N, C-alpha and C positions, 0 to 999 in steps of 0.2 A: 903260702899267704902273701910273700913278697909279690908275686906274679899278679895274683889276685886285684890287690891293690894298685898296681902299676895300672892292671886293663882299666878299672874306674879311673883313673885321673886321666887318661888319654882316650875319651870319648869324640870322636868325630859324629858331626850330623847337625842338623837345624835344631834349633831351640824352639817353644813354641810362640813364641813373638815372631819368629824370622818365618815359620810356616804361616802366621795368621796374614802377615804383610804379603808375601806373595799369594796366597789365597785372593786377597782385596786386590791385589793389582792384576790378577787374572782374571777377574769377576768382573773389575773394573771394564777392562778390555773388552771381553766376551759381551757385557751389556751396552758397550757404546756399538759395539759392530751390528749388533741385532737391529737396534733405531735405527742406523743408520743405511743400511743394505736398504731395506725397501723404500726409503726415500730417494735412494739413487736410481731405483728402478721408475719410480713415478716421475723424476727428472728427466728420464730417457724417452718416456712416453710422450712429456710434454714437448720435447725439443722434436720428436715425429710429428706432432700435431702441429706446432707451429713451423715446421719446415711446408707440412701439406697446405697451411692456410698463406704464409707468404707466398707460394708457389702460384697458386690461386689469384693470390692479390698480382703478382708480376705477370702473369698470364694475360687477366683480364687488362690491366694497364698497357701490356706491347701490343695487343691487340687494337685496343681502342684508338692508340695512338697511330698505329698504320692505317686504321680506317679513317679517321678522320681526316690525316694529311693525304689522302690519296690523290695521286695528281698522273693526270691522264699524259702527259707528255714524259713522264719519267718513273721508270719503273722501281716503287718504293720496294723494300724486303726488309724485314725485321726477321732477327734470326734466333734462335734458342739452341745453345750447346750445352750437353748433359754429357757431364764424364764422371768419374770415381768418386770426386771430390766435391765436386759442386756444380751449379746451374749459372750458365751465363745468358743474361738476356740484353741482347745485343739489337736497339733501337735502331731504325730507318736512320735516324738523326747521328747516328754514331756513340749514343748515350750506353754504357755498358753498366749492367746491375749482376751484380752475383748474389747466389746463394748457397751456403754450405750444408752438403748432405749431412746430414746427423750419423756418427759413427755406427749407430745401430742398423743403420739402412745401406743397402748396396744396390746398384744395377745390375741386370744380367746384359753381358757383353762389356765392350770398352768403352763407348760412347757413343752419343746419337745426335744428329742436326734435325731441328725442325725449321722450316722455313716457313714466314708470313709474307704471302705476294700481296701486291696493293690492289691488287683485284680480287683478295679475299680469299684464296685457294690456299689450303692447307694440305700437304698430302697425306691420306689417310695413312697412319700406322697404329703398331701396338708394341708399347713397352711394358716391360715388367722390371716390378721395384721388389725387394726382399725384404722384410723387418726382422732382423734376428732378435730382436725383444721380444714380440709376440708370433715368431715363427709361422710369418704370414707372408704370402705372397700378393701384392699391388699389380693390379692391371690396370694399365693406364691407355686407353684408346684414344687417338686423335682424330677427328671427322673433320669431312668437307665444309666449305661454307666460311665463317668467321671464327673459326678453331675452336669449334666445341670439343671438349674433352670430358671423359668420365671415368673414375677410379672406382674400380671393384674390389 
């Protein structure tokens, strides 16, 4: 009888209130992550779209600047350098503008360089990008003339 009384006194475990508090904290954590995770993917998609829009804007700007400031005496060249983390647009007058490549995107290879000559020549080339978010490859094709490019 004495042993049974001692066992009843020394209970180990959670009380009902402690269990309710633990369940509330756990459900709050799960609820927050369920609402935040889809928004993170949307932000990342928006980052990729902003990158392509900014790339197009800078591309048009550098091509137009080189075309307008064409001089027969000097060979004006603008350059675009793409590496793993960013894209550098180096204008003929030394102005350097950069775009950061989103973390969800990568290029195949280490880097590439595109030169825009004063006579309008852009060497034809094709480069591949990969979106980890959309599980999609982009093919960026540069053509002769005033630097027309396409993304597929």
